Z-matrix of the N, CA and C atoms (Angstrom, degrees):
N
C 1 1.455
C 2 1.520 1 110.36
N 3 1.328 2 114.64 1 143.45
C 4 1.457 3 121.41 2 176.83
C 5 1.528 4 107.55 3 -130.04
N 6 1.304 5 115.86 4 127.20
C 7 1.461 6 121.33 5 177.76
C 8 1.518 7 108.00 6 -110.40
N 9 1.336 8 115.83 7 127.30
C 10 1.460 9 121.07 8 -175.90
C 11 1.521 10 110.30 9 -116.64
N 12 1.321 11 116.17 10 138.11
C 13 1.457 12 121.35 11 177.65
C 14 1.525 13 108.70 12 -131.17
N 15 1.336 14 115.76 13 118.28
C 16 1.459 15 120.89 14 177.62
C 17 1.517 16 110.33 15 -90.88
N 18 1.321 17 115.42 16 152.36
C 19 1.459 18 121.99 17 174.42
C 20 1.517 19 108.92 18 -155.11
N 21 1.323 20 115.56 19 168.56
C 22 1.451 21 120.33 20 174.90
C 23 1.511 22 115.36 21 104.42
N 24 1.327 23 117.13 22 -4.86
C 25 1.449 24 119.07 23 177.91
C 26 1.510 25 111.44 24 -70.68
N 27 1.331 26 115.03 25 171.00
C 28 1.457 27 119.48 26 178.62
C 29 1.506 28 111.22 27 165.17
N 30 1.318 29 114.68 28 -165.87
C 31 1.462 30 122.61 29 -179.85
C 32 1.524 31 108.57 30 -104.34
N 33 1.311 32 115.83 31 130.10
C 34 1.462 33 120.95 32 -179.25
C 35 1.522 34 109.03 33 -142.76
N 36 1.312 35 116.25 34 151.62
C 37 1.457 36 119.74 35 177.13
C 38 1.520 37 110.49 36 -80.25
N 39 1.309 38 115.52 37 155.17
C 40 1.462 39 120.48 38 176.39
C 41 1.529 40 109.66 39 -54.48
N 42 1.335 41 114.22 40 137.71
C 43 1.454 42 119.73 41 -176.73
C 44 1.515 43 113.78 42 92.14
N 45 1.313 44 116.44 43 -11.67
C 46 1.454 45 120.91 44 -178.68
C 47 1.518 46 112.61 45 -83.85
N 48 1.328 47 114.76 46 -175.31
C 49 1.464 48 121.52 47 -176.49
C 50 1.525 49 110.78 48 -132.30
N 51 1.320 50 115.14 49 153.01
C 52 1.455 51 123.02 50 172.23
C 53 1.522 52 107.69 51 -144.58
N 54 1.321 53 116.17 52 152.88
C 55 1.451 54 120.50 53 171.70
C 56 1.519 55 109.12 54 -122.60
N 57 1.313 56 115.11 55 118.84
C 58 1.458 57 121.14 56 176.74
C 59 1.525 58 109.37 57 -91.41
N 60 1.319 59 115.00 58 145.72
C 61 1.458 60 121.05 59 177.02
C 62 1.519 61 109.45 60 -121.85
N 63 1.300 62 115.97 61 146.56
C 64 1.465 63 122.45 62 175.22
C 65 1.522 64 106.55 63 -131.38
N 66 1.312 65 115.39 64 105.50
C 67 1.458 66 121.19 65 -179.50
C 68 1.522 67 109.53 66 -92.10
N 69 1.312 68 115.39 67 131.68
C 70 1.460 69 120.89 68 -177.66
C 71 1.522 70 110.72 69 -108.24
N 72 1.335 71 114.73 70 141.05
C 73 1.466 72 119.04 71 175.71
C 74 1.520 73 110.73 72 -77.03
N 75 1.338 74 116.14 73 -18.21
C 76 1.447 75 121.05 74 179.22
C 77 1.510 76 110.98 75 -101.26
N 78 1.293 77 115.69 76 165.33
C 79 1.448 78 120.70 77 179.68
C 80 1.517 79 109.45 78 -74.11
N 81 1.332 80 116.56 79 113.95
C 82 1.452 81 117.84 80 -172.71
C 83 1.522 82 114.22 81 -70.59
N 84 1.341 83 120.35 82 -23.74
C 85 1.470 84 115.82 83 175.44
C 86 1.514 85 112.72 84 -59.53
N 87 1.321 86 117.41 85 -23.72
C 88 1.462 87 119.70 86 -179.61
C 89 1.522 88 111.98 87 -89.56
N 90 1.315 89 116.86 88 -4.09
C 91 1.468 90 120.72 89 -179.87
C 92 1.518 91 108.42 90 -88.97
N 93 1.326 92 115.69 91 128.48
C 94 1.456 93 119.79 92 -174.56
C 95 1.521 94 112.26 93 -57.56
N 96 1.312 95 114.97 94 -55.49
C 97 1.455 96 120.32 95 -173.57
C 98 1.514 97 109.55 96 -143.33
N 99 1.309 98 115.27 97 140.75
C 100 1.460 99 120.04 98 172.29
C 101 1.517 100 108.01 99 -122.16
N 102 1.317 101 114.32 100 140.88
C 103 1.459 102 120.49 101 -171.30
C 104 1.522 103 110.53 102 -133.75
N 105 1.311 104 114.70 103 153.41
C 106 1.457 105 122.74 104 167.58
C 107 1.528 106 108.24 105 -114.93
N 108 1.320 107 114.99 106 131.35
C 109 1.453 108 122.53 107 174.41
C 110 1.533 109 107.55 108 -120.67
N 111 1.315 110 115.46 109 167.39
C 112 1.454 111 119.57 110 171.86
C 113 1.524 112 109.72 111 -144.87
N 114 1.326 113 113.29 112 153.79
C 115 1.454 114 119.49 113 177.35
C 116 1.514 115 109.03 114 -138.00
N 117 1.316 116 114.82 115 117.03
C 118 1.456 117 121.13 116 177.47
C 119 1.528 118 109.22 117 -90.14
N 120 1.314 119 117.86 118 157.06
C 121 1.471 120 120.18 119 179.77
C 122 1.524 121 111.65 120 -55.00
N 123 1.328 122 115.86 121 129.45
C 124 1.447 123 120.77 122 177.02
C 125 1.516 124 114.68 123 76.99
N 126 1.331 125 117.05 124 5.51
C 127 1.463 126 119.91 125 -178.29
C 128 1.526 127 110.12 126 -121.97
N 129 1.315 128 115.52 127 161.52
C 130 1.459 129 119.60 128 177.24
C 131 1.526 130 110.23 129 -78.57
N 132 1.314 131 114.77 130 157.27
C 133 1.461 132 119.54 131 179.12
C 134 1.528 133 108.97 132 -67.99
N 135 1.328 134 116.45 133 138.76
C 136 1.459 135 120.17 134 -179.63
C 137 1.519 136 110.33 135 -128.44
N 138 1.329 137 114.54 136 148.38
C 139 1.456 138 120.86 137 176.83
C 140 1.521 139 109.28 138 -75.43
N 141 1.311 140 116.29 139 131.82
C 142 1.463 141 121.64 140 -179.84
C 143 1.525 142 110.56 141 -102.15
N 144 1.334 143 116.21 142 -48.45
C 145 1.462 144 120.19 143 -176.28
C 146 1.516 145 109.46 144 -161.11
N 147 1.330 146 115.16 145 155.64
C 148 1.456 147 119.88 146 175.22
C 149 1.514 148 110.08 147 -142.70
N 150 1.334 149 114.73 148 157.37
C 151 1.458 150 120.59 149 175.34
C 152 1.516 151 107.39 150 -140.88
N 153 1.321 152 115.93 151 132.20
C 154 1.454 153 120.56 152 -178.34
C 155 1.523 154 110.77 153 -91.88
N 156 1.317 155 115.49 154 173.21
C 157 1.466 156 120.00 155 177.73
C 158 1.519 157 111.15 156 -63.42
N 159 1.342 158 116.03 157 -22.36
C 160 1.449 159 120.20 158 176.41
C 161 1.516 160 113.40 159 -92.96
N 162 1.332 161 115.77 160 12.42
C 163 1.468 162 123.18 161 178.19
C 164 1.525 163 113.67 162 67.17
N 165 1.305 164 116.08 163 22.04
C 166 1.465 165 117.93 164 170.78
C 167 1.525 166 107.48 165 -78.39
N 168 1.326 167 116.65 166 136.83
C 169 1.461 168 121.36 167 -177.98
C 170 1.519 169 110.78 168 -120.50
N 171 1.320 170 114.07 169 156.31
C 172 1.458 171 120.36 170 175.17
C 173 1.512 172 107.76 171 -149.89
N 174 1.337 173 116.15 172 147.56
C 175 1.456 174 121.49 173 -174.36
C 176 1.517 175 111.06 174 -134.03
N 177 1.307 176 115.14 175 150.93
C 178 1.453 177 119.95 176 168.97
C 179 1.523 178 108.73 177 -65.95
N 180 1.315 179 116.36 178 147.34
C 181 1.462 180 120.34 179 -179.02
C 182 1.527 181 111.34 180 -57.74
N 183 1.313 182 116.37 181 -34.05
C 184 1.460 183 120.68 182 -174.98
C 185 1.530 184 113.32 183 -68.66
N 186 1.346 185 117.22 184 -15.90
C 187 1.461 186 119.46 185 -177.72
C 188 1.524 187 113.05 186 -119.62
N 189 1.319 188 117.61 187 -2.41
C 190 1.469 189 120.51 188 -179.78
C 191 1.522 190 110.46 189 -57.86
N 192 1.329 191 114.58 190 134.50
C 193 1.453 192 120.10 191 -179.92
C 194 1.510 193 113.70 192 84.91
N 195 1.338 194 117.64 193 -10.75
C 196 1.463 195 121.11 194 179.93
C 197 1.531 196 112.38 195 -116.20
N 198 1.319 197 117.02 196 -33.23
C 199 1.471 198 121.85 197 -178.13
C 200 1.522 199 109.54 198 -110.15
N 201 1.320 200 115.82 199 147.67
C 202 1.453 201 122.11 200 176.22
C 203 1.519 202 109.54 201 -135.87
N 204 1.319 203 115.84 202 125.90
C 205 1.463 204 121.07 203 176.25
C 206 1.525 205 108.29 204 -99.48
N 207 1.314 206 115.46 205 140.32
C 208 1.460 207 120.27 206 179.24
C 209 1.522 208 108.83 207 -150.05
N 210 1.317 209 115.75 208 167.66
C 211 1.465 210 119.49 209 -179.50
C 212 1.520 211 109.46 210 -137.62
N 213 1.323 212 115.91 211 143.95
C 214 1.455 213 123.00 212 174.67
C 215 1.525 214 105.91 213 -117.24
N 216 1.310 215 116.23 214 99.00
C 217 1.459 216 119.59 215 -175.04
C 218 1.526 217 111.90 216 -63.88
N 219 1.319 218 117.33 217 -33.04
C 220 1.465 219 119.90 218 -179.15
C 221 1.531 220 111.25 219 -65.12
N 222 1.329 221 116.20 220 -30.13
C 223 1.468 222 120.86 221 -179.41
C 224 1.518 223 111.91 222 -101.17
N 225 1.325 224 117.29 223 0.52
C 226 1.475 225 120.85 224 -177.53
C 227 1.529 226 110.81 225 51.61
N 228 1.297 227 115.08 226 45.84
C 229 1.463 228 120.48 227 -175.11
C 230 1.519 229 109.89 228 -134.92
N 231 1.315 230 114.44 229 140.12
C 232 1.459 231 121.71 230 173.35
C 233 1.517 232 107.66 231 -114.04
N 234 1.309 233 116.16 232 141.53
C 235 1.460 234 121.53 233 -176.87
C 236 1.531 235 110.38 234 -117.96
N 237 1.313 236 114.11 235 154.32
C 238 1.454 237 121.06 236 168.75
C 239 1.523 238 107.05 237 -129.41
N 240 1.316 239 115.57 238 104.32
C 241 1.461 240 121.42 239 176.38
C 242 1.519 241 108.22 240 -85.36
N 243 1.314 242 115.81 241 120.83
C 244 1.460 243 121.13 242 -176.57
C 245 1.519 244 108.70 243 -117.00
N 246 1.325 245 115.82 244 124.35
C 247 1.453 246 121.48 245 -178.58
C 248 1.518 247 109.47 246 -125.75
N 249 1.336 248 115.22 247 163.06
C 250 1.462 249 120.66 248 -179.81
C 251 1.531 250 110.67 249 48.14
N 252 1.306 251 115.63 250 49.70
C 253 1.458 252 120.66 251 -175.58
C 254 1.520 253 111.36 252 -65.94
N 255 1.326 254 114.36 253 146.80
C 256 1.459 255 122.13 254 -178.58
C 257 1.529 256 108.77 255 -120.95
N 258 1.329 257 117.57 256 156.58
C 259 1.467 258 119.00 257 178.07
C 260 1.531 259 112.65 258 -55.20
N 261 1.315 260 116.83 259 -31.82
C 262 1.468 261 119.47 260 -179.85
C 263 1.525 262 113.07 261 -72.83
N 264 1.320 263 117.97 262 -5.43
C 265 1.459 264 121.26 263 173.32
C 266 1.530 265 111.51 264 -82.61
N 267 1.321 266 116.63 265 -7.28
C 268 1.459 267 120.38 266 179.13
C 269 1.521 268 110.47 267 -60.44
N 270 1.323 269 116.05 268 125.24
C 271 1.463 270 121.36 269 -176.53
C 272 1.527 271 109.02 270 -178.77
N 273 1.313 272 114.77 271 170.45
C 274 1.467 273 119.97 272 165.70
C 275 1.519 274 106.82 273 -89.46
N 276 1.317 275 116.06 274 128.28
C 277 1.454 276 121.64 275 -178.05
C 278 1.532 277 109.25 276 -103.08
N 279 1.329 278 114.80 277 130.47
C 280 1.451 279 121.94 278 -176.91
C 281 1.523 280 110.75 279 -119.26
N 282 1.307 281 114.84 280 141.98
C 283 1.454 282 121.94 281 174.11
C 284 1.525 283 108.42 282 -99.42
N 285 1.323 284 116.30 283 142.34
C 286 1.459 285 121.98 284 178.25
C 287 1.521 286 108.69 285 -133.93
N 288 1.325 287 115.11 286 142.98
C 289 1.460 288 121.00 287 174.52
C 290 1.524 289 109.04 288 -123.22
N 291 1.316 290 115.99 289 135.26
C 292 1.463 291 121.57 290 174.35
C 293 1.526 292 106.50 291 -106.88
N 294 1.321 293 116.29 292 115.88
C 295 1.457 294 121.62 293 -172.12
C 296 1.510 295 109.26 294 -140.58
N 297 1.309 296 116.16 295 119.49
C 298 1.470 297 122.72 296 178.90
C 299 1.530 298 111.26 297 51.90
N 300 1.313 299 115.61 298 39.32
C 301 1.450 300 120.84 299 176.96
C 302 1.513 301 115.00 300 79.86
N 303 1.317 302 116.61 301 3.23
C 304 1.468 303 120.77 302 177.63
C 305 1.520 304 109.91 303 -108.09
N 306 1.319 305 114.65 304 159.19
C 307 1.461 306 121.73 305 -175.89
C 308 1.521 307 109.05 306 -119.91
N 309 1.307 308 115.31 307 128.39
C 310 1.457 309 120.94 308 -178.49
C 311 1.520 310 108.88 309 -124.67
N 312 1.333 311 115.57 310 141.24
C 313 1.459 312 121.66 311 -176.39
C 314 1.528 313 110.47 312 -126.56
N 315 1.319 314 113.94 313 147.90
C 316 1.454 315 120.04 314 169.74
C 317 1.513 316 110.23 315 -86.26
N 318 1.318 317 115.61 316 -179.15
C 319 1.465 318 120.83 317 -176.18
C 320 1.523 319 112.88 318 -86.38
N 321 1.314 320 116.91 319 -12.78
C 322 1.456 321 121.47 320 178.02
C 323 1.517 322 113.13 321 95.79
N 324 1.312 323 114.97 322 154.65
C 325 1.459 324 121.87 323 175.60
C 326 1.537 325 108.27 324 -137.90
N 327 1.313 326 115.86 325 135.74
C 328 1.465 327 121.38 326 -174.51
C 329 1.528 328 110.56 327 -82.44
N 330 1.315 329 115.44 328 131.78
C 331 1.467 330 122.42 329 171.78
C 332 1.523 331 107.34 330 -119.90
N 333 1.322 332 115.63 331 124.63
C 334 1.457 333 120.95 332 179.04
C 335 1.517 334 108.31 333 -124.79
N 336 1.329 335 115.57 334 124.39
C 337 1.462 336 121.26 335 -179.46
C 338 1.528 337 107.93 336 -113.32
N 339 1.311 338 115.68 337 119.08
C 340 1.462 339 120.31 338 -179.19
C 341 1.522 340 110.09 339 -93.38
N 342 1.319 341 114.82 340 148.20
C 343 1.475 342 119.32 341 -178.34
C 344 1.509 343 111.65 342 -89.57
């Protein structure tokens, strides 16, 4: 079992920055892949970024060059550094872990970007 808790969301003006954290109850070096998704009101959930156990990363086109995913294995935490935020980044952001073929989700954290 893996329990995930996101934090770091909030209200920010366009052009600002936020750093989201996803703390895992399990040892993240043993987790295959950790991902950040987001879901805006009235829209389907979309993948934002992922990082593998080998530190390979991938990003949605809409956030490339603005968001950075990273992991701190000593703290069992994955981060999403978000810069140059836009109103269209407003959404609930969810952390996901893929571990031994199972999928675990956090409860989400709200990010609101005002114009």
